[in-house]
Legacy VTK file of the C-alpha trace (Angstrom):
# vtk DataFile Version 3.0
C-alpha trace
ASCII
DATASET POLYDATA
POINTS 191 float
28.942 -46.423 23.376
25.858 -48.259 24.678
24.613 -45.007 26.261
24.896 -43.114 22.993
23.027 -45.874 21.152
20.310 -45.871 23.832
19.933 -42.067 23.670
19.726 -42.140 19.856
17.109 -44.918 19.986
14.953 -42.992 22.462
15.230 -39.776 20.403
14.294 -41.650 17.229
11.225 -43.156 18.911
10.168 -39.771 20.286
10.597 -38.111 16.884
8.580 -40.827 15.148
5.822 -40.584 17.763
5.760 -36.757 17.487
5.461 -36.969 13.705
2.605 -39.459 13.734
0.576 -38.031 16.615
-1.019 -34.858 15.332
-4.279 -33.420 14.075
-4.882 -32.863 10.365
-7.292 -30.191 9.149
-8.724 -30.016 5.637
-10.896 -27.180 4.472
-13.327 -26.815 1.554
-16.195 -24.606 0.441
-19.644 -26.196 0.340
-22.758 -25.640 -1.741
-24.735 -24.363 1.257
-26.228 -20.910 0.574
-24.226 -17.739 1.058
-25.904 -15.732 3.832
-25.845 -12.152 5.032
-26.545 -10.983 8.576
-27.738 -7.442 9.179
-25.991 -6.253 12.314
-25.918 -2.553 13.220
-27.797 0.205 11.384
-26.281 3.687 11.561
-27.342 6.990 10.002
-25.731 6.422 6.599
-24.363 2.882 6.737
-25.113 -0.649 7.887
-22.759 -3.224 9.393
-23.357 -6.607 7.776
-21.650 -9.951 8.148
-21.204 -12.058 5.038
-21.509 -15.713 6.092
-19.607 -18.108 3.830
-20.182 -21.872 4.099
-17.248 -24.241 4.615
-16.681 -27.842 5.608
-13.769 -28.733 7.867
-12.561 -32.299 8.286
-10.591 -32.839 11.452
-8.587 -36.060 11.624
-6.963 -37.112 14.881
-3.818 -39.201 14.520
-3.606 -39.638 18.300
-3.993 -43.118 19.697
-5.709 -41.729 22.799
-8.703 -39.450 23.390
-8.594 -35.756 22.579
-11.403 -33.227 22.835
-11.972 -29.816 21.205
-11.808 -27.026 23.746
-12.077 -23.970 21.505
-12.596 -22.855 17.922
-11.413 -19.338 17.167
-10.265 -16.961 14.453
-7.232 -14.771 14.332
-6.852 -12.077 11.734
-4.593 -12.049 8.718
-3.452 -8.563 9.695
-1.464 -9.913 12.634
-3.496 -8.110 15.284
-3.937 -11.276 17.326
-7.028 -13.171 18.374
-10.553 -11.909 18.002
-13.622 -13.089 19.763
-15.354 -15.625 17.462
-18.521 -13.525 17.723
-16.741 -10.824 15.732
-16.326 -13.288 12.886
-19.475 -15.204 13.769
-18.307 -18.764 13.336
-21.310 -21.033 13.282
-21.999 -24.710 12.820
-24.989 -26.299 11.103
-25.739 -25.066 7.608
-29.507 -24.776 8.166
-29.657 -22.836 11.402
-26.888 -20.747 12.873
-25.431 -22.149 16.083
-22.421 -21.586 18.359
-19.021 -23.032 17.419
-18.395 -26.664 18.378
-16.618 -27.378 21.670
-16.196 -30.560 23.639
-16.237 -32.812 20.566
-14.508 -36.033 21.543
-12.103 -37.899 19.263
-11.560 -41.501 20.369
-8.210 -42.582 19.009
-7.767 -42.312 15.246
-11.012 -40.541 14.451
-12.303 -38.067 11.833
-15.062 -35.513 12.434
-16.735 -33.227 9.900
-17.893 -29.706 10.801
-20.176 -27.685 8.511
-19.613 -24.077 9.494
-20.137 -20.508 8.394
-17.304 -18.038 8.673
-18.410 -14.420 8.858
-16.726 -11.390 7.318
-17.757 -8.100 8.888
-18.119 -5.129 6.536
-19.867 -1.790 6.072
-22.277 -0.924 3.261
-24.058 2.341 2.544
-27.701 2.480 3.620
-28.641 3.377 0.029
-26.973 0.181 -1.249
-28.739 -2.050 1.240
-32.176 -1.955 -0.373
-30.930 -2.930 -3.827
-28.538 -5.582 -2.465
-31.210 -7.179 -0.258
-33.917 -6.977 -2.952
-33.780 -10.693 -3.911
-32.472 -11.934 -0.553
-34.700 -14.426 1.259
-35.287 -13.842 4.972
-34.298 -16.942 6.976
-34.204 -16.267 10.689
-33.377 -13.867 13.457
-30.217 -14.642 15.394
-29.444 -12.620 18.506
-31.703 -9.813 17.302
-30.033 -9.725 13.865
-31.839 -10.666 10.667
-30.252 -13.356 8.492
-30.894 -13.645 4.742
-30.090 -16.197 2.040
-28.235 -14.561 -0.891
-28.401 -17.511 -3.299
-31.146 -15.867 -5.395
-29.163 -12.648 -5.817
-26.031 -13.028 -7.964
-25.355 -9.274 -7.884
-25.376 -9.140 -4.074
-23.235 -12.286 -3.781
-20.597 -10.851 -6.155
-20.698 -7.447 -4.442
-20.070 -8.890 -0.981
-17.418 -11.379 -2.166
-15.450 -8.472 -3.673
-15.500 -6.668 -0.327
-13.532 -9.468 1.361
-10.062 -7.975 1.591
-6.832 -9.636 2.712
-6.889 -7.756 6.012
-10.107 -9.494 7.108
-9.033 -12.968 6.017
-7.394 -14.965 8.723
-6.714 -18.298 10.338
-9.124 -20.718 11.898
-7.674 -22.349 15.012
-8.847 -25.493 16.732
-7.686 -26.021 20.293
-7.702 -29.554 21.673
-7.028 -31.171 25.009
-4.957 -34.351 25.064
-6.047 -36.524 27.994
-3.017 -38.833 27.937
-0.413 -36.167 28.650
-2.811 -33.448 29.874
-1.561 -30.965 27.297
-3.372 -28.464 25.137
-2.892 -28.792 21.374
-3.526 -26.198 18.708
-3.941 -26.652 14.958
-4.448 -23.753 12.553
-5.612 -23.497 8.950
-5.618 -20.452 6.658
-8.944 -19.120 5.362
-8.993 -18.256 1.655
LINES 1 192
191 0 1 2 3 4 5 6 7 8 9 10 11 12 13 14 15 16 17 18 19 20 21 22 23 24 25 26 27 28 29 30 31 32 33 34 35 36 37 38 39 40 41 42 43 44 45 46 47 48 49 50 51 52 53 54 55 56 57 58 59 60 61 62 63 64 65 66 67 68 69 70 71 72 73 74 75 76 77 78 79 80 81 82 83 84 85 86 87 88 89 90 91 92 93 94 95 96 97 98 99 100 101 102 103 104 105 106 107 108 109 110 111 112 113 114 115 116 117 118 119 120 121 122 123 124 125 126 127 128 129 130 131 132 133 134 135 136 137 138 139 140 141 142 143 144 145 146 147 148 149 150 151 152 153 154 155 156 157 158 159 160 161 162 163 164 165 166 167 168 169 170 171 172 173 174 175 176 177 178 179 180 181 182 183 184 185 186 187 188 189 190
């Protein structure tokens, strides 16, 4: 009888610990400008990446140190992981930068990431001139021109409508837990 009580006590403690030690992700749009990146120009079409601004709050409920090891996207279409460069996940709302890695959470800690999530799409070359007419050139990133769309309501609406369910997906944070030397993964759906 004592053994059963001991086993139940240990299981209860483990369950309580497992429920409290996790990572919470919250996700919201920000008022940073909508951007467009011109990627590949072909004979009759252009590949562009619509960059939408988001803020992610990551709260660690672990009592020990964890560190981000990877930030990635997987598609809503179930085709598995994609290289983040396909979706162009960037931090820093003023200048595009690589995704955050190695961010350290000391115990119960909350970090905020301002990011852009990119949606790759094709437009006709004829459409490009009218859609980019009021766009403001910002920077060149990896040989690709980046524009601010906030002064062009028509372009912003046009590109937003081209975001289909098959290019929506899930944003995944991977973490490393130093106490038990295990990898952790938390995922949040992109709207």
